[in-house]
C-alpha positions as a Markdown table, in Angstrom:
| # | Residue | x | y | z |
|---|---|---|---|---|
| 1 | Unk | 43.8 | 92.2 | 84.4 |
| 2 | Unk | 46.9 | 90.2 | 85.1 |
| 3 | Unk | 49.1 | 92.1 | 82.9 |
| 4 | Unk | 48.4 | 95.3 | 83.6 |
| 5 | Unk | 49.1 | 94.5 | 87.4 |
| 6 | Unk | 52.5 | 93.0 | 86.2 |
| 7 | Unk | 53.5 | 96.1 | 84.3 |
| 8 | Unk | 52.2 | 98.0 | 87.3 |
| 9 | Unk | 54.9 | 96.0 | 89.7 |
| 10 | Unk | 57.4 | 96.4 | 86.9 |
| 11 | Unk | 57.2 | 99.9 | 86.5 |
| 12 | Unk | 57.0 | 100.7 | 90.6 |
| 13 | Unk | 60.5 | 98.7 | 90.6 |
| 14 | Unk | 61.9 | 100.7 | 87.5 |
| 15 | Unk | 60.8 | 104.0 | 88.9 |
| 16 | Unk | 62.3 | 103.5 | 92.3 |
| 17 | Unk | 65.5 | 101.5 | 91.0 |
| 18 | Unk | 66.1 | 104.7 | 88.4 |
| 19 | Unk | 65.6 | 107.3 | 91.2 |
| 20 | Unk | 68.1 | 105.7 | 93.3 |
| 21 | Unk | 70.5 | 105.5 | 90.6 |
| 22 | Unk | 69.7 | 109.3 | 89.1 |
| 23 | Unk | 70.3 | 110.8 | 93.1 |
| 24 | Unk | 73.9 | 109.2 | 92.9 |
| 25 | Unk | 74.7 | 110.9 | 89.3 |
| 26 | Unk | 77.8 | 113.6 | 89.5 |
| 27 | Unk | 77.2 | 117.1 | 87.9 |
| 28 | Unk | 80.2 | 117.6 | 85.9 |
| 29 | Unk | 82.4 | 120.4 | 86.1 |
| 30 | Unk | 83.7 | 122.7 | 83.5 |
| 31 | Unk | 87.4 | 123.3 | 83.2 |
| 32 | Unk | 88.7 | 126.9 | 85.4 |
| 33 | Unk | 90.9 | 128.9 | 83.1 |
| 34 | Unk | 93.6 | 130.8 | 84.7 |
| 35 | Unk | 94.9 | 133.9 | 83.1 |
| 36 | Unk | 98.4 | 135.1 | 82.7 |
| 37 | Unk | 101.7 | 132.7 | 82.6 |
| 38 | Unk | 101.2 | 128.8 | 82.8 |
| 39 | Unk | 102.2 | 127.4 | 86.4 |
| 40 | Unk | 105.3 | 125.2 | 85.7 |
| 41 | Unk | 104.1 | 121.7 | 87.7 |
| 42 | Unk | 105.1 | 117.9 | 87.7 |
| 43 | Unk | 103.5 | 114.9 | 89.0 |
| 44 | Unk | 105.1 | 112.2 | 91.3 |
| 45 | Unk | 103.7 | 108.7 | 90.3 |
| 46 | Unk | 101.2 | 107.7 | 92.8 |
| 47 | Unk | 100.9 | 104.8 | 94.9 |
| 48 | Unk | 98.2 | 102.1 | 95.4 |
| 49 | Unk | 97.1 | 101.7 | 98.9 |
| 50 | Unk | 93.6 | 100.5 | 98.1 |
| 51 | Unk | 92.0 | 97.1 | 99.3 |
| 52 | Unk | 93.2 | 94.0 | 97.2 |
| 53 | Unk | 95.8 | 95.9 | 95.2 |
| 54 | Unk | 98.5 | 93.7 | 93.0 |
| 55 | Unk | 102.2 | 94.3 | 92.3 |
| 56 | Unk | 102.2 | 93.9 | 88.6 |
| 57 | Unk | 99.7 | 93.5 | 85.9 |
| 58 | Unk | 100.0 | 89.7 | 85.5 |
| 59 | Unk | 98.2 | 86.9 | 87.3 |
| 60 | Unk | 99.3 | 86.2 | 91.1 |
| 61 | Unk | 96.9 | 83.0 | 91.8 |
| 62 | Unk | 95.2 | 85.7 | 94.1 |
| 63 | Unk | 91.7 | 86.6 | 93.2 |
| 64 | Unk | 91.3 | 89.8 | 94.7 |
| 65 | Unk | 94.7 | 91.0 | 93.6 |
| 66 | Unk | 94.0 | 89.5 | 89.7 |
| 67 | Unk | 90.7 | 91.5 | 89.8 |
| 68 | Unk | 92.7 | 94.6 | 90.3 |
| 69 | Unk | 95.3 | 93.3 | 87.8 |
| 70 | Unk | 92.5 | 93.3 | 85.1 |
| 71 | Unk | 92.0 | 96.4 | 85.9 |
| 72 | Unk | 95.4 | 97.8 | 85.3 |
| 73 | Unk | 95.9 | 96.1 | 81.9 |
| 74 | Unk | 92.2 | 98.1 | 81.3 |
| 75 | Unk | 94.4 | 101.2 | 82.1 |
| 76 | Unk | 96.8 | 100.5 | 79.8 |
| 77 | Unk | 94.5 | 100.5 | 76.8 |
| 78 | Unk | 92.5 | 103.8 | 78.5 |
| 79 | Unk | 95.8 | 105.6 | 79.0 |
| 80 | Unk | 96.9 | 104.7 | 75.4 |
| 81 | Unk | 98.8 | 102.5 | 73.2 |
| 82 | Unk | 102.3 | 102.8 | 72.0 |
| 83 | Unk | 103.8 | 103.9 | 75.7 |
| 84 | Unk | 105.7 | 101.7 | 78.2 |
| 85 | Unk | 103.3 | 99.5 | 80.0 |
| 86 | Unk | 102.2 | 100.7 | 83.3 |
| 87 | Unk | 102.7 | 98.3 | 86.4 |
| 88 | Unk | 100.0 | 99.6 | 88.9 |
| 89 | Unk | 96.6 | 101.8 | 88.9 |
| 90 | Unk | 98.8 | 105.0 | 90.3 |
| 91 | Unk | 101.1 | 104.8 | 87.5 |
| 92 | Unk | 98.0 | 105.0 | 85.0 |
| 93 | Unk | 96.0 | 107.9 | 87.5 |
| 94 | Unk | 99.0 | 110.2 | 87.6 |
| 95 | Unk | 99.6 | 109.9 | 83.8 |
| 96 | Unk | 96.3 | 110.6 | 83.3 |
| 97 | Unk | 96.5 | 113.9 | 85.5 |
| 98 | Unk | 99.7 | 115.2 | 83.5 |
| 99 | Unk | 98.1 | 115.0 | 80.2 |
| 100 | Unk | 94.7 | 116.3 | 81.7 |
| 101 | Unk | 97.0 | 119.3 | 83.2 |
| 102 | Unk | 98.4 | 119.9 | 79.9 |
| 103 | Unk | 95.1 | 120.3 | 78.1 |
| 104 | Unk | 93.7 | 122.5 | 80.6 |
| 105 | Unk | 96.2 | 124.9 | 79.4 |
| 106 | Unk | 96.8 | 126.4 | 82.6 |
| 107 | Unk | 100.2 | 124.7 | 83.2 |
| 108 | Unk | 103.6 | 123.7 | 81.8 |
| 109 | Unk | 104.1 | 120.1 | 82.7 |
| 110 | Unk | 107.4 | 118.8 | 83.2 |
| 111 | Unk | 108.0 | 115.4 | 82.2 |
| 112 | Unk | 108.5 | 112.2 | 84.4 |
| 113 | Unk | 111.9 | 111.5 | 83.0 |
| 114 | Unk | 113.3 | 114.9 | 84.3 |
| 115 | Unk | 111.8 | 114.1 | 87.9 |
| 116 | Unk | 113.1 | 110.7 | 87.7 |
| 117 | Unk | 116.6 | 111.7 | 86.6 |
| 118 | Unk | 117.0 | 114.2 | 89.6 |
| 119 | Unk | 115.3 | 111.7 | 92.2 |
| 120 | Unk | 117.8 | 109.3 | 91.6 |
| 121 | Unk | 121.0 | 111.7 | 91.2 |
| 122 | Unk | 119.7 | 113.1 | 94.9 |
| 123 | Unk | 118.7 | 109.7 | 96.5 |
| 124 | Unk | 115.5 | 111.0 | 96.9 |
| 125 | Unk | 112.0 | 109.1 | 97.1 |
| 126 | Unk | 114.4 | 105.6 | 97.3 |
| 127 | Unk | 111.9 | 104.1 | 99.9 |
| 128 | Unk | 109.1 | 104.8 | 97.4 |
| 129 | Unk | 107.5 | 107.4 | 99.8 |
| 130 | Unk | 108.7 | 110.3 | 98.3 |
| 131 | Unk | 107.6 | 113.0 | 101.2 |
| 132 | Unk | 106.4 | 116.6 | 101.0 |
| 133 | Unk | 109.7 | 117.6 | 102.0 |
| 134 | Unk | 111.6 | 115.6 | 99.6 |
| 135 | Unk | 109.3 | 116.4 | 96.7 |
| 136 | Unk | 109.7 | 120.3 | 97.5 |
| 137 | Unk | 113.8 | 119.4 | 97.1 |
| 138 | Unk | 112.7 | 117.7 | 93.9 |
| 139 | Unk | 110.7 | 120.8 | 92.9 |
| 140 | Unk | 113.0 | 123.7 | 93.1 |
| 141 | Unk | 116.2 | 121.2 | 91.5 |
| 142 | Unk | 113.8 | 121.0 | 88.1 |
| 143 | Unk | 112.5 | 124.3 | 88.5 |
| 144 | Unk | 108.8 | 123.9 | 89.0 |
| 145 | Unk | 106.0 | 126.4 | 91.1 |
| 146 | Unk | 104.5 | 123.2 | 92.3 |
| 147 | Unk | 104.5 | 119.4 | 92.8 |
| 148 | Unk | 101.7 | 116.8 | 93.0 |
| 149 | Unk | 102.2 | 113.8 | 95.2 |
| 150 | Unk | 99.1 | 111.2 | 96.0 |
| 151 | Unk | 98.1 | 108.0 | 96.4 |
| 152 | Unk | 94.9 | 105.6 | 94.9 |
| 153 | Unk | 92.7 | 104.8 | 98.0 |
| 154 | Unk | 89.7 | 103.1 | 96.6 |
| 155 | Unk | 89.6 | 101.4 | 93.2 |
| 156 | Unk | 86.9 | 98.7 | 92.4 |
| 157 | Unk | 83.5 | 97.7 | 91.5 |
| 158 | Unk | 80.5 | 97.7 | 93.8 |
| 159 | Unk | 76.7 | 95.7 | 92.7 |
| 160 | Unk | 74.0 | 96.3 | 94.1 |
| 161 | Unk | 70.2 | 95.7 | 92.8 |
| 162 | Unk | 66.8 | 94.7 | 93.8 |
| 163 | Unk | 64.6 | 91.8 | 92.6 |
| 164 | Unk | 61.4 | 90.0 | 92.7 |
| 165 | Unk | 60.8 | 86.1 | 92.5 |
| 166 | Unk | 58.3 | 84.3 | 90.6 |
| 167 | Unk | 56.6 | 83.4 | 93.5 |
| 168 | Unk | 56.3 | 86.9 | 95.0 |
| 169 | Unk | 55.3 | 88.5 | 91.3 |
| 170 | Unk | 52.2 | 85.7 | 91.4 |
| 171 | Unk | 51.0 | 86.8 | 94.9 |
| 172 | Unk | 51.3 | 90.0 | 94.2 |
| 173 | Unk | 49.4 | 89.9 | 90.7 |
| 174 | Unk | 47.2 | 86.9 | 91.5 |
| 175 | Unk | 48.4 | 85.5 | 88.3 |
| 176 | Unk | 50.2 | 81.9 | 87.4 |
| 177 | Unk | 52.8 | 81.0 | 85.6 |
| 178 | Unk | 50.7 | 79.3 | 83.2 |
| 179 | Unk | 50.5 | 83.1 | 81.6 |
| 180 | Unk | 51.7 | 83.4 | 78.0 |
| 181 | Unk | 54.6 | 86.2 | 76.9 |
| 182 | Unk | 56.7 | 88.5 | 78.7 |
| 183 | Unk | 53.9 | 88.0 | 81.7 |
| 184 | Unk | 54.4 | 84.3 | 82.0 |
| 185 | Unk | 58.2 | 84.7 | 82.0 |
| 186 | Unk | 57.7 | 87.4 | 84.8 |
| 187 | Unk | 55.4 | 85.2 | 86.9 |
| 188 | Unk | 57.6 | 82.4 | 86.2 |
| 189 | Unk | 61.1 | 83.4 | 86.9 |
| 190 | Unk | 60.7 | 86.8 | 88.1 |
| 191 | Unk | 62.3 | 90.3 | 87.7 |
| 192 | Unk | 65.6 | 91.7 | 88.6 |
| 193 | Unk | 67.1 | 95.1 | 88.5 |
| 194 | Unk | 71.1 | 95.7 | 89.1 |
| 195 | Unk | 73.7 | 98.3 | 88.9 |
| 196 | Unk | 77.1 | 98.2 | 88.9 |
| 197 | Unk | 79.8 | 100.8 | 89.8 |
| 198 | Unk | 83.2 | 101.8 | 89.3 |
| 199 | Unk | 84.6 | 104.0 | 92.0 |
| 200 | Unk | 87.9 | 105.6 | 91.9 |
| 201 | Unk | 89.2 | 107.7 | 95.1 |
| 202 | Unk | 92.7 | 109.7 | 94.7 |
| 203 | Unk | 94.2 | 112.0 | 97.5 |
| 204 | Unk | 96.8 | 114.2 | 96.5 |
| 205 | Unk | 99.0 | 117.0 | 98.1 |
| 206 | Unk | 100.0 | 120.1 | 96.4 |
| 207 | Unk | 103.5 | 121.4 | 97.6 |
| 208 | Unk | 104.9 | 124.9 | 97.1 |
| 209 | Unk | 108.3 | 124.1 | 95.9 |
| 210 | Unk | 109.6 | 127.8 | 97.3 |
| 211 | Unk | 108.0 | 127.5 | 100.9 |
| 212 | Unk | 107.8 | 123.5 | 101.1 |
| 213 | Unk | 104.3 | 123.7 | 102.7 |
| 214 | Unk | 101.3 | 121.5 | 101.6 |
| 215 | Unk | 98.8 | 124.4 | 99.8 |
| 216 | Unk | 96.4 | 121.9 | 99.1 |
| 217 | Unk | 95.4 | 118.3 | 100.1 |
| 218 | Unk | 92.4 | 116.8 | 98.2 |
| 219 | Unk | 90.3 | 113.9 | 98.1 |
| 220 | Unk | 88.7 | 113.0 | 94.6 |
| 221 | Unk | 86.1 | 110.6 | 93.7 |
| 222 | Unk | 85.1 | 109.3 | 90.4 |
| 223 | Unk | 82.4 | 106.9 | 89.6 |
| 224 | Unk | 80.6 | 105.8 | 86.5 |
| 225 | Unk | 77.5 | 103.3 | 86.4 |
| 226 | Unk | 75.8 | 100.9 | 84.3 |
| 227 | Unk | 72.4 | 99.2 | 84.9 |
| 228 | Unk | 71.0 | 95.8 | 83.6 |
| 229 | Unk | 68.1 | 93.9 | 84.0 |
| 230 | Unk | 66.9 | 90.3 | 84.4 |
| 231 | Unk | 64.0 | 88.4 | 83.1 |
| 232 | Unk | 63.4 | 84.9 | 84.5 |
| 233 | Unk | 67.3 | 84.5 | 85.0 |
| 234 | Unk | 68.1 | 86.0 | 81.6 |
| 235 | Unk | 70.2 | 89.2 | 82.2 |
| 236 | Unk | 71.7 | 91.9 | 80.3 |
| 237 | Unk | 75.4 | 92.6 | 80.9 |
| 238 | Unk | 76.1 | 95.2 | 83.9 |
| 239 | Unk | 80.0 | 94.9 | 84.3 |
| 240 | Unk | 82.5 | 97.2 | 84.4 |
| 241 | Unk | 84.5 | 97.4 | 81.1 |
| 242 | Unk | 87.4 | 99.5 | 79.8 |
| 243 | Unk | 85.6 | 102.2 | 79.1 |
| 244 | Unk | 83.6 | 102.7 | 82.5 |
| 245 | Unk | 86.7 | 102.4 | 84.4 |
| 246 | Unk | 88.4 | 105.0 | 81.9 |
| 247 | Unk | 85.7 | 107.4 | 82.8 |
| 248 | Unk | 85.3 | 107.0 | 86.5 |
| 249 | Unk | 89.3 | 107.8 | 86.5 |
| 250 | Unk | 88.8 | 110.7 | 84.4 |
| 251 | Unk | 86.0 | 112.2 | 86.2 |
| 252 | Unk | 88.1 | 112.1 | 89.9 |
| 253 | Unk | 91.3 | 113.5 | 87.3 |
| 254 | Unk | 89.3 | 116.3 | 86.1 |
| 255 | Unk | 88.0 | 117.3 | 89.7 |
| 256 | Unk | 91.9 | 117.4 | 90.7 |
| 257 | Unk | 92.7 | 119.4 | 87.8 |
| 258 | Unk | 90.0 | 122.2 | 89.0 |
| 259 | Unk | 90.7 | 121.9 | 92.6 |
| 260 | Unk | 94.6 | 122.1 | 91.5 |
| 261 | Unk | 94.0 | 125.4 | 89.1 |
| 262 | Unk | 91.9 | 126.9 | 91.7 |
| 263 | Unk | 94.9 | 126.8 | 94.4 |
| 264 | Unk | 97.2 | 127.8 | 92.0 |
| 265 | Unk | 94.8 | 130.9 | 90.8 |
| 266 | Unk | 95.5 | 132.4 | 93.9 |
| 267 | Unk | 99.3 | 131.6 | 94.5 |
| 268 | Unk | 101.8 | 134.0 | 93.0 |
| 269 | Unk | 103.3 | 132.9 | 89.9 |
| 270 | Unk | 107.0 | 133.2 | 90.0 |
| 271 | Unk | 110.0 | 131.8 | 88.1 |
| 272 | Unk | 113.7 | 131.9 | 88.5 |
| 273 | Unk | 116.9 | 133.6 | 87.2 |
| 274 | Unk | 119.4 | 131.2 | 85.3 |
| 275 | Unk | 121.6 | 133.3 | 83.9 |
| 276 | Unk | 123.0 | 137.0 | 84.4 |
| 277 | Unk | 124.6 | 139.1 | 81.5 |
| 278 | Unk | 125.3 | 142.7 | 82.1 |
| 279 | Unk | 121.8 | 144.1 | 82.5 |
| 280 | Unk | 120.0 | 141.4 | 80.9 |
| 281 | Unk | 118.9 | 138.8 | 83.0 |
| 282 | Unk | 117.3 | 135.2 | 81.8 |
| 283 | Unk | 114.6 | 133.3 | 83.6 |
| 284 | Unk | 113.4 | 129.7 | 83.3 |
| 285 | Unk | 110.0 | 130.6 | 81.7 |
| 286 | Unk | 108.9 | 131.5 | 78.4 |
| 287 | Unk | 106.8 | 130.7 | 75.3 |
| 288 | Unk | 105.9 | 127.3 | 77.1 |
| 289 | Unk | 105.0 | 129.2 | 80.3 |
| 290 | Unk | 102.8 | 132.1 | 78.0 |
| 291 | Unk | 105.0 | 134.9 | 79.0 |
| 292 | Unk | 104.4 | 137.9 | 77.1 |
| 293 | Unk | 106.9 | 140.6 | 75.7 |
| 294 | Unk | 106.8 | 143.6 | 77.7 |
| 295 | Unk | 105.8 | 141.9 | 81.0 |
| 296 | Unk | 107.4 | 143.5 | 83.9 |
| 297 | Unk | 108.7 | 141.4 | 86.7 |
| 298 | Unk | 110.2 | 142.0 | 90.1 |
| 299 | Unk | 113.2 | 140.4 | 91.3 |
| 300 | Unk | 113.3 | 139.3 | 94.9 |
| 301 | Unk | 116.8 | 137.7 | 96.5 |
| 302 | Unk | 115.9 | 134.8 | 98.5 |
| 303 | Unk | 117.2 | 135.2 | 102.5 |
| 304 | Unk | 117.2 | 133.2 | 105.4 |
| 305 | Unk | 114.8 | 130.2 | 105.7 |
| 306 | Unk | 112.1 | 131.0 | 108.5 |
| 307 | Unk | 111.3 | 128.0 | 111.0 |
| 308 | Unk | 108.5 | 127.9 | 113.4 |
| 309 | Unk | 110.1 | 127.5 | 116.7 |
| 310 | Unk | 107.8 | 125.2 | 118.7 |
| 311 | Unk | 107.5 | 123.0 | 115.5 |
| 312 | Unk | 110.8 | 123.2 | 113.3 |
| 313 | Unk | 108.4 | 123.5 | 110.7 |
| 314 | Unk | 109.1 | 126.0 | 107.5 |
| 315 | Unk | 107.3 | 129.1 | 107.1 |
| 316 | Unk | 109.3 | 129.9 | 104.1 |
| 317 | Unk | 112.0 | 132.4 | 103.5 |
| 318 | Unk | 112.7 | 135.8 | 103.7 |
| 319 | Unk | 112.8 | 137.9 | 100.7 |
| 320 | Unk | 114.4 | 141.2 | 99.8 |
| 321 | Unk | 113.0 | 142.8 | 96.6 |
| 322 | Unk | 116.3 | 143.7 | 94.4 |
| 323 | Unk | 115.2 | 145.6 | 91.3 |
| 324 | Unk | 112.5 | 145.3 | 88.2 |
| 325 | Unk | 113.1 | 144.1 | 84.8 |
| 326 | Unk | 111.0 | 143.7 | 81.7 |
| 327 | Unk | 110.8 | 141.0 | 79.1 |
| 328 | Unk | 112.4 | 141.7 | 76.0 |
| 329 | Unk | 112.9 | 138.3 | 73.9 |
| 330 | Unk | 111.1 | 135.6 | 74.5 |
| 331 | Unk | 112.1 | 132.0 | 73.5 |
| 332 | Unk | 110.6 | 128.7 | 73.7 |
| 333 | Unk | 111.7 | 128.0 | 77.6 |
| 334 | Unk | 113.2 | 131.2 | 78.9 |
| 335 | Unk | 112.8 | 134.6 | 78.7 |
| 336 | Unk | 115.7 | 137.4 | 78.4 |
| 337 | Unk | 115.0 | 140.7 | 80.3 |
| 338 | Unk | 116.3 | 144.0 | 80.6 |
| 339 | Unk | 116.9 | 145.3 | 84.2 |
| 340 | Unk | 115.1 | 148.4 | 84.6 |
| 341 | Unk | 116.0 | 149.6 | 88.6 |
| 342 | Unk | 118.3 | 147.7 | 90.9 |
| 343 | Unk | 121.7 | 145.8 | 91.0 |
| 344 | Unk | 123.1 | 142.6 | 92.3 |
| 345 | Unk | 120.9 | 139.7 | 90.8 |
| 346 | Unk | 122.3 | 136.5 | 90.5 |
| 347 | Unk | 121.4 | 133.0 | 89.6 |
| 348 | Unk | 118.8 | 131.6 | 91.8 |
| 349 | Unk | 116.9 | 134.9 | 92.4 |
| 350 | Unk | 113.1 | 134.7 | 92.5 |
| 351 | Unk | 111.4 | 136.6 | 89.9 |
| 352 | Unk | 107.2 | 137.6 | 90.1 |
| 353 | Unk | 105.2 | 139.3 | 88.1 |
| 354 | Unk | 104.7 | 143.1 | 88.8 |
| 355 | Unk | 101.2 | 143.6 | 89.9 |
| 356 | Unk | 99.1 | 145.9 | 87.7 |
| 357 | Unk | 97.9 | 148.9 | 88.9 |
| 358 | Unk | 94.9 | 149.1 | 90.6 |
| 359 | Unk | 92.6 | 152.1 | 89.5 |
| 360 | Unk | 91.2 | 154.4 | 92.1 |
| 361 | Unk | 87.3 | 154.5 | 92.9 |
| 362 | Unk | 85.3 | 156.6 | 91.0 |
| 363 | Unk | 84.3 | 159.2 | 93.2 |
| 364 | Unk | 81.2 | 158.7 | 94.8 |
| 365 | Unk | 77.9 | 160.7 | 93.7 |
| 366 | Unk | 76.6 | 163.3 | 96.5 |
| 367 | Unk | 73.3 | 164.8 | 96.9 |
| 368 | Unk | 74.1 | 167.7 | 95.6 |
| 369 | Unk | 75.4 | 166.7 | 92.3 |
| 370 | Unk | 72.7 | 163.9 | 91.6 |
| 371 | Unk | 69.9 | 166.2 | 92.1 |
| 372 | Unk | 67.2 | 167.1 | 89.6 |
| 373 | Unk | 67.5 | 170.6 | 88.3 |
| 374 | Unk | 65.2 | 172.8 | 89.8 |
| 375 | Unk | 62.0 | 174.0 | 87.5 |
| 376 | Unk | 62.6 | 177.2 | 86.4 |
């Protein structure tokens, strides 16, 4: 009888705890695919702005910082061996995002080395806090469509649980600690369930390098949980390990890739002329960007910058259609196109895909031509 009551109490606790855990489960999204040429994108190393952040992956003597630094060491494992050691969580997160953007098949990702070189040459981001304006300038100089800047705003572990003491178990079941086996252990030492959750939040801004405007501001959360049970003070492990922190980060990154893909799918793809030779032009996108032979392009000349008279904010640039060209030779990173119309093309002119003609809608059916033939 006592054993049945103990089982009932244990089951009620387990059902309640599992239900609460399931309510917090995240549904994974499928990766969004973009048709057509790949967008060229770059990622600036993310900053760390969460509580307890440490500067390096070494012991500091500060307990809060050392916990974070232990995570950083685990991140080095999660990102992969063989590369340069990561010093911050933000470095690991941005590296993961670069890899995920490549794997999505939607983007041609420019390397950090290319971007860092330009930033040093132009003395941009020297304070460590790159702005949307300086990011857009870097993006224009390396020839990408968009650039991602961001911060890791939350990163850590939260523990929760529920427990019933041995005294309470005895009161609920009417038993005593002289019972044998599992029932005796529960009535003597009690029962507890615990959950440890790794949680990561990354805030990013996606900047259109042509206009310098922020076209997406997204906050992405990733969680990974583990559950543990304790009987009479003996517990199973429920701490965060390298697999869990890696999974939490990757969930956040996966959501960022989809958010960026959705936004870029609604942003016109563009490239730039890098060279003009007679009636041929060469643009800065090729096989790596999935440009296809025979693609038709419209070429625009960039005009005066437009600014809001009240705020001084850049609203983009005037553009004048200069002509049309067709891709004739696709190389790894560039494409040669033959000019079909227009003249006066020059390096830096903007190239966009020519929209496909839209078929006219089918004529609407009328009562006259849909009526059943009259009986003879």
